[in-house]
Every structure is written in structure tokens, then in C-alpha cells.
PDB file with SEQRES, HELIX, SHEET and CRYST1 records, atoms N, CA, C and O in Angstrom:
SEQRES   1 A   81  UNK UNK UNK UNK UNK UNK UNK UNK UNK UNK UNK UNK UNK          
SEQRES   2 A   81  UNK UNK UNK UNK UNK UNK UNK UNK UNK UNK UNK UNK UNK          
SEQRES   3 A   81  UNK UNK UNK UNK UNK UNK UNK UNK UNK UNK UNK UNK UNK          
SEQRES   4 A   81  UNK UNK UNK UNK UNK UNK UNK UNK UNK UNK UNK UNK UNK          
SEQRES   5 A   81  UNK UNK UNK UNK UNK UNK UNK UNK UNK UNK UNK UNK UNK          
SEQRES   6 A   81  UNK UNK UNK UNK UNK UNK UNK UNK UNK UNK UNK UNK UNK          
SEQRES   7 A   81  UNK UNK UNK                                                  
HELIX    1 AA1 UNK A    2  UNK A    8  1                                   7    
HELIX    2 AA2 UNK A   21  UNK A   39  1                                  19    
HELIX    3 AA3 UNK A   45  UNK A   64  1                                  20    
HELIX    4 AA4 UNK A   68  UNK A   73  1                                   6    
CRYST1    1.000    1.000    1.000  90.00  90.00  90.00 P 1           1          
ATOM      1  N   UNK A   1    -158.310  -9.530  83.308  1.00  0.00           N  
ATOM      2  CA  UNK A   1    -159.015 -10.798  83.390  1.00  0.00           C  
ATOM      3  C   UNK A   1    -158.912 -11.374  84.805  1.00  0.00           C  
ATOM      4  O   UNK A   1    -159.881 -11.937  85.315  1.00  0.00           O  
ATOM      5  N   UNK A   2    -157.743 -11.237  85.443  1.00  0.00           N  
ATOM      6  CA  UNK A   2    -157.591 -11.744  86.804  1.00  0.00           C  
ATOM      7  C   UNK A   2    -158.565 -11.071  87.762  1.00  0.00           C  
ATOM      8  O   UNK A   2    -159.112 -11.720  88.653  1.00  0.00           O  
ATOM      9  N   UNK A   3    -158.785  -9.760  87.578  1.00  0.00           N  
ATOM     10  CA  UNK A   3    -159.710  -9.058  88.448  1.00  0.00           C  
ATOM     11  C   UNK A   3    -161.117  -9.603  88.269  1.00  0.00           C  
ATOM     12  O   UNK A   3    -161.861  -9.740  89.240  1.00  0.00           O  
ATOM     13  N   UNK A   4    -161.487  -9.916  87.027  1.00  0.00           N  
ATOM     14  CA  UNK A   4    -162.803 -10.475  86.768  1.00  0.00           C  
ATOM     15  C   UNK A   4    -162.966 -11.813  87.476  1.00  0.00           C  
ATOM     16  O   UNK A   4    -164.006 -12.070  88.082  1.00  0.00           O  
ATOM     17  N   UNK A   5    -161.951 -12.663  87.407  1.00  0.00           N  
ATOM     18  CA  UNK A   5    -162.028 -13.969  88.043  1.00  0.00           C  
ATOM     19  C   UNK A   5    -162.086 -13.841  89.559  1.00  0.00           C  
ATOM     20  O   UNK A   5    -162.796 -14.598  90.222  1.00  0.00           O  
ATOM     21  N   UNK A   6    -161.342 -12.889  90.110  1.00  0.00           N  
ATOM     22  CA  UNK A   6    -161.338 -12.721  91.553  1.00  0.00           C  
ATOM     23  C   UNK A   6    -162.664 -12.150  92.053  1.00  0.00           C  
ATOM     24  O   UNK A   6    -163.140 -12.535  93.121  1.00  0.00           O  
ATOM     25  N   UNK A   7    -163.255 -11.242  91.294  1.00  0.00           N  
ATOM     26  CA  UNK A   7    -164.512 -10.640  91.722  1.00  0.00           C  
ATOM     27  C   UNK A   7    -165.650 -11.652  91.707  1.00  0.00           C  
ATOM     28  O   UNK A   7    -166.476 -11.673  92.619  1.00  0.00           O  
ATOM     29  N   UNK A   8    -165.697 -12.483  90.688  1.00  0.00           N  
ATOM     30  CA  UNK A   8    -166.784 -13.444  90.583  1.00  0.00           C  
ATOM     31  C   UNK A   8    -166.488 -14.740  91.318  1.00  0.00           C  
ATOM     32  O   UNK A   8    -167.356 -15.609  91.405  1.00  0.00           O  
ATOM     33  N   UNK A   9    -165.281 -14.887  91.847  1.00  0.00           N  
ATOM     34  CA  UNK A   9    -164.880 -16.047  92.639  1.00  0.00           C  
ATOM     35  C   UNK A   9    -165.094 -17.363  91.880  1.00  0.00           C  
ATOM     36  O   UNK A   9    -165.514 -18.364  92.461  1.00  0.00           O  
ATOM     37  N   UNK A  10    -164.802 -17.346  90.592  1.00  0.00           N  
ATOM     38  CA  UNK A  10    -164.929 -18.546  89.774  1.00  0.00           C  
ATOM     39  C   UNK A  10    -163.534 -19.003  89.371  1.00  0.00           C  
ATOM     40  O   UNK A  10    -162.622 -18.201  89.175  1.00  0.00           O  
ATOM     41  N   UNK A  11    -163.405 -20.300  89.256  1.00  0.00           N  
ATOM     42  CA  UNK A  11    -162.133 -20.859  88.822  1.00  0.00           C  
ATOM     43  C   UNK A  11    -162.335 -21.524  87.473  1.00  0.00           C  
ATOM     44  O   UNK A  11    -163.292 -22.271  87.267  1.00  0.00           O  
ATOM     45  N   UNK A  12    -161.431 -21.245  86.572  1.00  0.00           N  
ATOM     46  CA  UNK A  12    -161.476 -21.849  85.255  1.00  0.00           C  
ATOM     47  C   UNK A  12    -160.241 -22.711  85.066  1.00  0.00           C  
ATOM     48  O   UNK A  12    -159.123 -22.288  85.359  1.00  0.00           O  
ATOM     49  N   UNK A  13    -160.454 -23.918  84.574  1.00  0.00           N  
ATOM     50  CA  UNK A  13    -159.341 -24.807  84.301  1.00  0.00           C  
ATOM     51  C   UNK A  13    -159.069 -24.754  82.806  1.00  0.00           C  
ATOM     52  O   UNK A  13    -159.963 -24.992  81.995  1.00  0.00           O  
ATOM     53  N   UNK A  14    -157.841 -24.444  82.451  1.00  0.00           N  
ATOM     54  CA  UNK A  14    -157.493 -24.414  81.038  1.00  0.00           C  
ATOM     55  C   UNK A  14    -156.767 -25.699  80.681  1.00  0.00           C  
ATOM     56  O   UNK A  14    -155.922 -26.184  81.432  1.00  0.00           O  
ATOM     57  N   UNK A  15    -157.107 -26.231  79.537  1.00  0.00           N  
ATOM     58  CA  UNK A  15    -156.454 -27.441  79.062  1.00  0.00           C  
ATOM     59  C   UNK A  15    -155.484 -27.059  77.946  1.00  0.00           C  
ATOM     60  O   UNK A  15    -155.900 -26.725  76.837  1.00  0.00           O  
ATOM     61  N   UNK A  16    -154.226 -27.110  78.242  1.00  0.00           N  
ATOM     62  CA  UNK A  16    -153.226 -26.876  77.222  1.00  0.00           C  
ATOM     63  C   UNK A  16    -152.941 -28.188  76.524  1.00  0.00           C  
ATOM     64  O   UNK A  16    -152.951 -29.249  77.148  1.00  0.00           O  
ATOM     65  N   UNK A  17    -152.690 -28.114  75.243  1.00  0.00           N  
ATOM     66  CA  UNK A  17    -152.376 -29.323  74.492  1.00  0.00           C  
ATOM     67  C   UNK A  17    -151.076 -29.905  75.024  1.00  0.00           C  
ATOM     68  O   UNK A  17    -150.066 -29.208  75.124  1.00  0.00           O  
ATOM     69  N   UNK A  18    -151.109 -31.196  75.367  1.00  0.00           N  
ATOM     70  CA  UNK A  18    -149.896 -31.834  75.864  1.00  0.00           C  
ATOM     71  C   UNK A  18    -149.542 -33.089  75.061  1.00  0.00           C  
ATOM     72  O   UNK A  18    -148.747 -33.920  75.499  1.00  0.00           O  
ATOM     73  N   UNK A  19    -150.152 -33.206  73.874  1.00  0.00           N  
ATOM     74  CA  UNK A  19    -149.873 -34.354  73.023  1.00  0.00           C  
ATOM     75  C   UNK A  19    -149.379 -33.868  71.665  1.00  0.00           C  
ATOM     76  O   UNK A  19    -149.973 -32.982  71.050  1.00  0.00           O  
ATOM     77  N   UNK A  20    -148.289 -34.460  71.214  1.00  0.00           N  
ATOM     78  CA  UNK A  20    -147.742 -34.123  69.918  1.00  0.00           C  
ATOM     79  C   UNK A  20    -148.475 -34.834  68.793  1.00  0.00           C  
ATOM     80  O   UNK A  20    -149.350 -35.669  69.024  1.00  0.00           O  
ATOM     81  N   UNK A  21    -148.097 -34.484  67.575  1.00  0.00           N  
ATOM     82  CA  UNK A  21    -148.762 -35.023  66.390  1.00  0.00           C  
ATOM     83  C   UNK A  21    -148.612 -36.538  66.292  1.00  0.00           C  
ATOM     84  O   UNK A  21    -149.586 -37.239  66.014  1.00  0.00           O  
ATOM     85  N   UNK A  22    -147.408 -37.047  66.516  1.00  0.00           N  
ATOM     86  CA  UNK A  22    -147.160 -38.486  66.416  1.00  0.00           C  
ATOM     87  C   UNK A  22    -147.956 -39.232  67.481  1.00  0.00           C  
ATOM     88  O   UNK A  22    -148.539 -40.279  67.199  1.00  0.00           O  
ATOM     89  N   UNK A  23    -147.984 -38.708  68.690  1.00  0.00           N  
ATOM     90  CA  UNK A  23    -148.737 -39.321  69.786  1.00  0.00           C  
ATOM     91  C   UNK A  23    -150.225 -39.406  69.438  1.00  0.00           C  
ATOM     92  O   UNK A  23    -150.869 -40.422  69.699  1.00  0.00           O  
ATOM     93  N   UNK A  24    -150.759 -38.355  68.858  1.00  0.00           N  
ATOM     94  CA  UNK A  24    -152.170 -38.327  68.493  1.00  0.00           C  
ATOM     95  C   UNK A  24    -152.478 -39.330  67.383  1.00  0.00           C  
ATOM     96  O   UNK A  24    -153.508 -40.003  67.417  1.00  0.00           O  
ATOM     97  N   UNK A  25    -151.594 -39.428  66.411  1.00  0.00           N  
ATOM     98  CA  UNK A  25    -151.791 -40.376  65.305  1.00  0.00           C  
ATOM     99  C   UNK A  25    -151.739 -41.809  65.813  1.00  0.00           C  
ATOM    100  O   UNK A  25    -152.573 -42.632  65.437  1.00  0.00           O  
ATOM    101  N   UNK A  26    -150.765 -42.111  66.663  1.00  0.00           N  
ATOM    102  CA  UNK A  26    -150.629 -43.464  67.214  1.00  0.00           C  
ATOM    103  C   UNK A  26    -151.868 -43.834  68.020  1.00  0.00           C  
ATOM    104  O   UNK A  26    -152.373 -44.951  67.901  1.00  0.00           O  
ATOM    105  N   UNK A  27    -152.361 -42.909  68.836  1.00  0.00           N  
ATOM    106  CA  UNK A  27    -153.567 -43.181  69.621  1.00  0.00           C  
ATOM    107  C   UNK A  27    -154.775 -43.440  68.724  1.00  0.00           C  
ATOM    108  O   UNK A  27    -155.573 -44.336  68.998  1.00  0.00           O  
ATOM    109  N   UNK A  28    -154.907 -42.664  67.665  1.00  0.00           N  
ATOM    110  CA  UNK A  28    -156.040 -42.847  66.749  1.00  0.00           C  
ATOM    111  C   UNK A  28    -155.951 -44.202  66.051  1.00  0.00           C  
ATOM    112  O   UNK A  28    -156.964 -44.882  65.888  1.00  0.00           O  
ATOM    113  N   UNK A  29    -154.753 -44.597  65.640  1.00  0.00           N  
ATOM    114  CA  UNK A  29    -154.574 -45.890  64.981  1.00  0.00           C  
ATOM    115  C   UNK A  29    -154.903 -47.030  65.940  1.00  0.00           C  
ATOM    116  O   UNK A  29    -155.591 -47.978  65.561  1.00  0.00           O  
ATOM    117  N   UNK A  30    -154.421 -46.946  67.168  1.00  0.00           N  
ATOM    118  CA  UNK A  30    -154.716 -47.977  68.165  1.00  0.00           C  
ATOM    119  C   UNK A  30    -156.220 -48.056  68.427  1.00  0.00           C  
ATOM    120  O   UNK A  30    -156.770 -49.150  68.557  1.00  0.00           O  
ATOM    121  N   UNK A  31    -156.884 -46.904  68.503  1.00  0.00           N  
ATOM    122  CA  UNK A  31    -158.336 -46.883  68.732  1.00  0.00           C  
ATOM    123  C   UNK A  31    -159.075 -47.563  67.589  1.00  0.00           C  
ATOM    124  O   UNK A  31    -160.012 -48.325  67.823  1.00  0.00           O  
ATOM    125  N   UNK A  32    -158.661 -47.293  66.360  1.00  0.00           N  
ATOM    126  CA  UNK A  32    -159.302 -47.923  65.200  1.00  0.00           C  
ATOM    127  C   UNK A  32    -159.071 -49.428  65.217  1.00  0.00           C  
ATOM    128  O   UNK A  32    -159.983 -50.200  64.921  1.00  0.00           O  
ATOM    129  N   UNK A  33    -157.856 -49.850  65.563  1.00  0.00           N  
ATOM    130  CA  UNK A  33    -157.555 -51.285  65.633  1.00  0.00           C  
ATOM    131  C   UNK A  33    -158.418 -51.963  66.695  1.00  0.00           C  
ATOM    132  O   UNK A  33    -158.967 -53.036  66.448  1.00  0.00           O  
ATOM    133  N   UNK A  34    -158.544 -51.348  67.874  1.00  0.00           N  
ATOM    134  CA  UNK A  34    -159.390 -51.915  68.925  1.00  0.00           C  
ATOM    135  C   UNK A  34    -160.842 -52.023  68.452  1.00  0.00           C  
ATOM    136  O   UNK A  34    -161.505 -53.028  68.707  1.00  0.00           O  
ATOM    137  N   UNK A  35    -161.333 -50.996  67.768  1.00  0.00           N  
ATOM    138  CA  UNK A  35    -162.695 -51.024  67.253  1.00  0.00           C  
ATOM    139  C   UNK A  35    -162.902 -52.123  66.225  1.00  0.00           C  
ATOM    140  O   UNK A  35    -163.912 -52.826  66.258  1.00  0.00           O  
ATOM    141  N   UNK A  36    -161.949 -52.275  65.313  1.00  0.00           N  
ATOM    142  CA  UNK A  36    -162.042 -53.326  64.298  1.00  0.00           C  
ATOM    143  C   UNK A  36    -162.024 -54.704  64.952  1.00  0.00           C  
ATOM    144  O   UNK A  36    -162.825 -55.569  64.599  1.00  0.00           O  
ATOM    145  N   UNK A  37    -161.117 -54.909  65.902  1.00  0.00           N  
ATOM    146  CA  UNK A  37    -161.044 -56.202  66.587  1.00  0.00           C  
ATOM    147  C   UNK A  37    -162.335 -56.526  67.322  1.00  0.00           C  
ATOM    148  O   UNK A  37    -162.770 -57.677  67.338  1.00  0.00           O  
ATOM    149  N   UNK A  38    -162.949 -55.521  67.929  1.00  0.00           N  
ATOM    150  CA  UNK A  38    -164.191 -55.753  68.666  1.00  0.00           C  
ATOM    151  C   UNK A  38    -165.358 -56.040  67.720  1.00  0.00           C  
ATOM    152  O   UNK A  38    -166.099 -57.003  67.915  1.00  0.00           O  
ATOM    153  N   UNK A  39    -165.516 -55.208  66.706  1.00  0.00           N  
ATOM    154  CA  UNK A  39    -166.690 -55.338  65.841  1.00  0.00           C  
ATOM    155  C   UNK A  39    -166.592 -56.497  64.846  1.00  0.00           C  
ATOM    156  O   UNK A  39    -167.605 -56.899  64.275  1.00  0.00           O  
ATOM    157  N   UNK A  40    -165.387 -57.039  64.629  1.00  0.00           N  
ATOM    158  CA  UNK A  40    -165.268 -58.242  63.793  1.00  0.00           C  
ATOM    159  C   UNK A  40    -165.359 -59.508  64.626  1.00  0.00           C  
ATOM    160  O   UNK A  40    -165.388 -60.606  64.070  1.00  0.00           O  
ATOM    161  N   UNK A  41    -165.405 -59.382  65.938  1.00  0.00           N  
ATOM    162  CA  UNK A  41    -165.567 -60.534  66.811  1.00  0.00           C  
ATOM    163  C   UNK A  41    -164.266 -61.229  67.175  1.00  0.00           C  
ATOM    164  O   UNK A  41    -164.294 -62.302  67.777  1.00  0.00           O  
ATOM    165  N   UNK A  42    -163.140 -60.650  66.829  1.00  0.00           N  
ATOM    166  CA  UNK A  42    -161.853 -61.249  67.192  1.00  0.00           C  
ATOM    167  C   UNK A  42    -161.685 -61.225  68.710  1.00  0.00           C  
ATOM    168  O   UNK A  42    -161.216 -62.198  69.301  1.00  0.00           O  
ATOM    169  N   UNK A  43    -162.065 -60.123  69.332  1.00  0.00           N  
ATOM    170  CA  UNK A  43    -162.079 -60.056  70.793  1.00  0.00           C  
ATOM    171  C   UNK A  43    -163.526 -59.828  71.224  1.00  0.00           C  
ATOM    172  O   UNK A  43    -164.279 -59.119  70.556  1.00  0.00           O  
ATOM    173  N   UNK A  44    -163.898 -60.425  72.326  1.00  0.00           N  
ATOM    174  CA  UNK A  44    -165.281 -60.283  72.794  1.00  0.00           C  
ATOM    175  C   UNK A  44    -165.313 -60.385  74.310  1.00  0.00           C  
ATOM    176  O   UNK A  44    -164.277 -60.525  74.961  1.00  0.00           O  
ATOM    177  N   UNK A  45    -166.483 -60.315  74.845  1.00  0.00           N  
ATOM    178  CA  UNK A  45    -166.649 -60.423  76.289  1.00  0.00           C  
ATOM    179  C   UNK A  45    -166.128 -59.198  77.014  1.00  0.00           C  
ATOM    180  O   UNK A  45    -166.105 -58.091  76.475  1.00  0.00           O  
ATOM    181  N   UNK A  46    -165.712 -59.424  78.247  1.00  0.00           N  
ATOM    182  CA  UNK A  46    -165.225 -58.336  79.085  1.00  0.00           C  
ATOM    183  C   UNK A  46    -163.983 -57.688  78.494  1.00  0.00           C  
ATOM    184  O   UNK A  46    -163.854 -56.464  78.497  1.00  0.00           O  
ATOM    185  N   UNK A  47    -163.075 -58.505  77.989  1.00  0.00           N  
ATOM    186  CA  UNK A  47    -161.851 -57.967  77.387  1.00  0.00           C  
ATOM    187  C   UNK A  47    -162.182 -57.063  76.210  1.00  0.00           C  
ATOM    188  O   UNK A  47    -161.595 -55.991  76.059  1.00  0.00           O  
ATOM    189  N   UNK A  48    -163.114 -57.489  75.384  1.00  0.00           N  
ATOM    190  CA  UNK A  48    -163.508 -56.694  74.229  1.00  0.00           C  
ATOM    191  C   UNK A  48    -164.124 -55.366  74.625  1.00  0.00           C  
ATOM    192  O   UNK A  48    -163.831 -54.331  74.026  1.00  0.00           O  
ATOM    193  N   UNK A  49    -164.981 -55.399  75.640  1.00  0.00           N  
ATOM    194  CA  UNK A  49    -165.623 -54.162  76.094  1.00  0.00           C  
ATOM    195  C   UNK A  49    -164.597 -53.210  76.689  1.00  0.00           C  
ATOM    196  O   UNK A  49    -164.648 -52.005  76.439  1.00  0.00           O  
ATOM    197  N   UNK A  50    -163.668 -53.739  77.474  1.00  0.00           N  
ATOM    198  CA  UNK A  50    -162.622 -52.896  78.069  1.00  0.00           C  
ATOM    199  C   UNK A  50    -161.762 -52.271  76.973  1.00  0.00           C  
ATOM    200  O   UNK A  50    -161.472 -51.075  77.021  1.00  0.00           O  
ATOM    201  N   UNK A  51    -161.354 -53.069  75.989  1.00  0.00           N  
ATOM    202  CA  UNK A  51    -160.541 -52.517  74.903  1.00  0.00           C  
ATOM    203  C   UNK A  51    -161.325 -51.512  74.068  1.00  0.00           C  
ATOM    204  O   UNK A  51    -160.749 -50.539  73.582  1.00  0.00           O  
ATOM    205  N   UNK A  52    -162.612 -51.722  73.895  1.00  0.00           N  
ATOM    206  CA  UNK A  52    -163.441 -50.768  73.170  1.00  0.00           C  
ATOM    207  C   UNK A  52    -163.520 -49.440  73.925  1.00  0.00           C  
ATOM    208  O   UNK A  52    -163.442 -48.375  73.313  1.00  0.00           O  
ATOM    209  N   UNK A  53    -163.672 -49.496  75.235  1.00  0.00           N  
ATOM    210  CA  UNK A  53    -163.709 -48.276  76.044  1.00  0.00           C  
ATOM    211  C   UNK A  53    -162.362 -47.560  75.996  1.00  0.00           C  
ATOM    212  O   UNK A  53    -162.309 -46.338  75.857  1.00  0.00           O  
ATOM    213  N   UNK A  54    -161.277 -48.321  76.109  1.00  0.00           N  
ATOM    214  CA  UNK A  54    -159.939 -47.724  76.009  1.00  0.00           C  
ATOM    215  C   UNK A  54    -159.761 -47.075  74.635  1.00  0.00           C  
ATOM    216  O   UNK A  54    -159.194 -45.988  74.524  1.00  0.00           O  
ATOM    217  N   UNK A  55    -160.245 -47.744  73.599  1.00  0.00           N  
ATOM    218  CA  UNK A  55    -160.153 -47.184  72.248  1.00  0.00           C  
ATOM    219  C   UNK A  55    -160.920 -45.883  72.115  1.00  0.00           C  
ATOM    220  O   UNK A  55    -160.453 -44.949  71.463  1.00  0.00           O  
ATOM    221  N   UNK A  56    -162.096 -45.814  72.727  1.00  0.00           N  
ATOM    222  CA  UNK A  56    -162.885 -44.582  72.679  1.00  0.00           C  
ATOM    223  C   UNK A  56    -162.155 -43.458  73.407  1.00  0.00           C  
ATOM    224  O   UNK A  56    -162.121 -42.325  72.927  1.00  0.00           O  
ATOM    225  N   UNK A  57    -161.574 -43.766  74.557  1.00  0.00           N  
ATOM    226  CA  UNK A  57    -160.812 -42.763  75.309  1.00  0.00           C  
ATOM    227  C   UNK A  57    -159.602 -42.305  74.493  1.00  0.00           C  
ATOM    228  O   UNK A  57    -159.312 -41.110  74.436  1.00  0.00           O  
ATOM    229  N   UNK A  58    -158.898 -43.243  73.864  1.00  0.00           N  
ATOM    230  CA  UNK A  58    -157.755 -42.890  73.022  1.00  0.00           C  
ATOM    231  C   UNK A  58    -158.187 -41.969  71.879  1.00  0.00           C  
ATOM    232  O   UNK A  58    -157.504 -40.993  71.571  1.00  0.00           O  
ATOM    233  N   UNK A  59    -159.315 -42.283  71.259  1.00  0.00           N  
ATOM    234  CA  UNK A  59    -159.800 -41.480  70.148  1.00  0.00           C  
ATOM    235  C   UNK A  59    -160.172 -40.069  70.609  1.00  0.00           C  
ATOM    236  O   UNK A  59    -159.865 -39.092  69.926  1.00  0.00           O  
ATOM    237  N   UNK A  60    -160.823 -39.962  71.750  1.00  0.00           N  
ATOM    238  CA  UNK A  60    -161.193 -38.645  72.278  1.00  0.00           C  
ATOM    239  C   UNK A  60    -159.967 -37.815  72.649  1.00  0.00           C  
ATOM    240  O   UNK A  60    -159.896 -36.629  72.329  1.00  0.00           O  
ATOM    241  N   UNK A  61    -159.006 -38.439  73.320  1.00  0.00           N  
ATOM    242  CA  UNK A  61    -157.810 -37.691  73.697  1.00  0.00           C  
ATOM    243  C   UNK A  61    -156.984 -37.315  72.475  1.00  0.00           C  
ATOM    244  O   UNK A  61    -156.356 -36.256  72.452  1.00  0.00           O  
ATOM    245  N   UNK A  62    -156.982 -38.167  71.468  1.00  0.00           N  
ATOM    246  CA  UNK A  62    -156.269 -37.825  70.225  1.00  0.00           C  
ATOM    247  C   UNK A  62    -156.955 -36.658  69.529  1.00  0.00           C  
ATOM    248  O   UNK A  62    -156.290 -35.802  68.946  1.00  0.00           O  
ATOM    249  N   UNK A  63    -158.283 -36.622  69.588  1.00  0.00           N  
ATOM    250  CA  UNK A  63    -159.036 -35.559  68.936  1.00  0.00           C  
ATOM    251  C   UNK A  63    -158.810 -34.212  69.610  1.00  0.00           C  
ATOM    252  O   UNK A  63    -158.609 -33.208  68.928  1.00  0.00           O  
ATOM    253  N   UNK A  64    -158.842 -34.176  70.945  1.00  0.00           N  
ATOM    254  CA  UNK A  64    -158.687 -32.898  71.647  1.00  0.00           C  
ATOM    255  C   UNK A  64    -157.225 -32.543  71.905  1.00  0.00           C  
ATOM    256  O   UNK A  64    -156.914 -31.385  72.181  1.00  0.00           O  
ATOM    257  N   UNK A  65    -156.319 -33.531  71.819  1.00  0.00           N  
ATOM    258  CA  UNK A  65    -154.896 -33.255  71.999  1.00  0.00           C  
ATOM    259  C   UNK A  65    -154.470 -33.081  73.440  1.00  0.00           C  
ATOM    260  O   UNK A  65    -153.415 -32.506  73.711  1.00  0.00           O  
ATOM    261  N   UNK A  66    -155.266 -33.563  74.356  1.00  0.00           N  
ATOM    262  CA  UNK A  66    -154.967 -33.407  75.782  1.00  0.00           C  
ATOM    263  C   UNK A  66    -155.193 -34.732  76.482  1.00  0.00           C  
ATOM    264  O   UNK A  66    -156.253 -35.344  76.346  1.00  0.00           O  
ATOM    265  N   UNK A  67    -154.185 -35.178  77.239  1.00  0.00           N  
ATOM    266  CA  UNK A  67    -154.303 -36.405  78.010  1.00  0.00           C  
ATOM    267  C   UNK A  67    -154.185 -36.062  79.494  1.00  0.00           C  
ATOM    268  O   UNK A  67    -153.126 -35.616  79.937  1.00  0.00           O  
ATOM    269  N   UNK A  68    -155.252 -36.262  80.270  1.00  0.00           N  
ATOM    270  CA  UNK A  68    -155.202 -35.922  81.684  1.00  0.00           C  
ATOM    271  C   UNK A  68    -154.193 -36.756  82.469  1.00  0.00           C  
ATOM    272  O   UNK A  68    -153.683 -36.295  83.491  1.00  0.00           O  
ATOM    273  N   UNK A  69    -153.897 -37.963  82.017  1.00  0.00           N  
ATOM    274  CA  UNK A  69    -152.929 -38.795  82.724  1.00  0.00           C  
ATOM    275  C   UNK A  69    -151.503 -38.292  82.573  1.00  0.00           C  
ATOM    276  O   UNK A  69    -150.631 -38.682  83.349  1.00  0.00           O  
ATOM    277  N   UNK A  70    -151.248 -37.441  81.598  1.00  0.00           N  
ATOM    278  CA  UNK A  70    -149.913 -36.869  81.435  1.00  0.00           C  
ATOM    279  C   UNK A  70    -149.606 -35.831  82.516  1.00  0.00           C  
ATOM    280  O   UNK A  70    -148.440 -35.623  82.852  1.00  0.00           O  
ATOM    281  N   UNK A  71    -150.630 -35.180  83.063  1.00  0.00           N  
ATOM    282  CA  UNK A  71    -150.419 -34.097  84.029  1.00  0.00           C  
ATOM    283  C   UNK A  71    -149.671 -34.528  85.284  1.00  0.00           C  
ATOM    284  O   UNK A  71    -148.673 -33.890  85.622  1.00  0.00           O  
ATOM    285  N   UNK A  72    -150.096 -35.578  86.000  1.00  0.00           N  
ATOM    286  CA  UNK A  72    -149.389 -35.916  87.240  1.00  0.00           C  
ATOM    287  C   UNK A  72    -147.948 -36.360  87.012  1.00  0.00           C  
ATOM    288  O   UNK A  72    -147.101 -36.217  87.893  1.00  0.00           O  
ATOM    289  N   UNK A  73    -147.676 -36.895  85.831  1.00  0.00           N  
ATOM    290  CA  UNK A  73    -146.329 -37.372  85.537  1.00  0.00           C  
ATOM    291  C   UNK A  73    -145.478 -36.329  84.825  1.00  0.00           C  
ATOM    292  O   UNK A  73    -144.280 -36.533  84.633  1.00  0.00           O  
ATOM    293  N   UNK A  74    -146.080 -35.227  84.437  1.00  0.00           N  
ATOM    294  CA  UNK A  74    -145.342 -34.150  83.783  1.00  0.00           C  
ATOM    295  C   UNK A  74    -144.959 -34.452  82.342  1.00  0.00           C  
ATOM    296  O   UNK A  74    -144.027 -33.842  81.818  1.00  0.00           O  
ATOM    297  N   UNK A  75    -145.657 -35.379  81.686  1.00  0.00           N  
ATOM    298  CA  UNK A  75    -145.357 -35.702  80.304  1.00  0.00           C  
ATOM    299  C   UNK A  75    -145.915 -34.629  79.379  1.00  0.00           C  
ATOM    300  O   UNK A  75    -146.977 -34.061  79.633  1.00  0.00           O  
ATOM    301  N   UNK A  76    -145.186 -34.363  78.312  1.00  0.00           N  
ATOM    302  CA  UNK A  76    -145.630 -33.450  77.278  1.00  0.00           C  
ATOM    303  C   UNK A  76    -144.919 -33.847  76.005  1.00  0.00           C  
ATOM    304  O   UNK A  76    -143.698 -33.730  75.908  1.00  0.00           O  
ATOM    305  N   UNK A  77    -145.676 -34.317  75.023  1.00  0.00           N  
ATOM    306  CA  UNK A  77    -145.067 -34.760  73.777  1.00  0.00           C  
ATOM    307  C   UNK A  77    -145.155 -33.713  72.679  1.00  0.00           C  
ATOM    308  O   UNK A  77    -144.814 -33.983  71.527  1.00  0.00           O  
ATOM    309  N   UNK A  78    -145.617 -32.509  73.037  1.00  0.00           N  
ATOM    310  CA  UNK A  78    -145.663 -31.410  72.074  1.00  0.00           C  
ATOM    311  C   UNK A  78    -144.260 -30.844  71.862  1.00  0.00           C  
ATOM    312  O   UNK A  78    -143.415 -30.838  72.757  1.00  0.00           O  
ATOM    313  N   UNK A  79    -144.057 -30.369  70.632  1.00  0.00           N  
ATOM    314  CA  UNK A  79    -142.796 -29.681  70.365  1.00  0.00           C  
ATOM    315  C   UNK A  79    -142.845 -28.306  71.026  1.00  0.00           C  
ATOM    316  O   UNK A  79    -143.895 -27.666  71.081  1.00  0.00           O  
ATOM    317  N   UNK A  80    -141.714 -27.873  71.517  1.00  0.00           N  
ATOM    318  CA  UNK A  80    -141.634 -26.556  72.146  1.00  0.00           C  
ATOM    319  C   UNK A  80    -141.733 -25.476  71.080  1.00  0.00           C  
ATOM    320  O   UNK A  80    -141.168 -25.609  69.995  1.00  0.00           O  
ATOM    321  N   UNK A  81    -142.455 -24.408  71.397  1.00  0.00           N  
ATOM    322  CA  UNK A  81    -142.635 -23.309  70.453  1.00  0.00           C  
ATOM    323  C   UNK A  81    -141.474 -22.351  70.502  1.00  0.00           C  
ATOM    324  O   UNK A  81    -141.458 -21.362  69.770  1.00  0.00           O  
TER     325      UNK A  81                                                      
END                                                                             
């Protein structure tokens, strides 16, 4: 495989899962709470939109199990295999 990558001069970035089960569940719960608060009108305006965007990002990262912000800090909440 390395020879194939070197010949075609392409770089592939692999995303290893760096979020554990508890981390993913907590993020999903927080995302749902942010969504409920926004759509019920408890929070609104700029703050509501920012929290809604953060909630969407939390939901996406919980779904794929990878958080790009963990990379520079070396965080990994997955259990070791």
C-alpha cells in the first residue's frame, strides 16, 4: 500500500476514533439539550444560534467518534485495546 501511495503522490488522512463511549453519549445529550433550549425559545438570538451550532458539531463528532480538537492536545478517551 505504501508503494501505491508513493507512486501516485497522494496523501490520505486517516481518522482514528479518539472518543470513548461515555464521551460520545455526553456530547449527544448536550447537543439534544441545546436543540431543545433553542427550539422551545428558552435561548434565542446570537447566543441561541451559537449554542445550536455547537450542538450540531457535538452531535456530528459523537456520531463519527472523532474530535479534531483532541489531536493537538493529545486527548483520547477511548479504552486501550
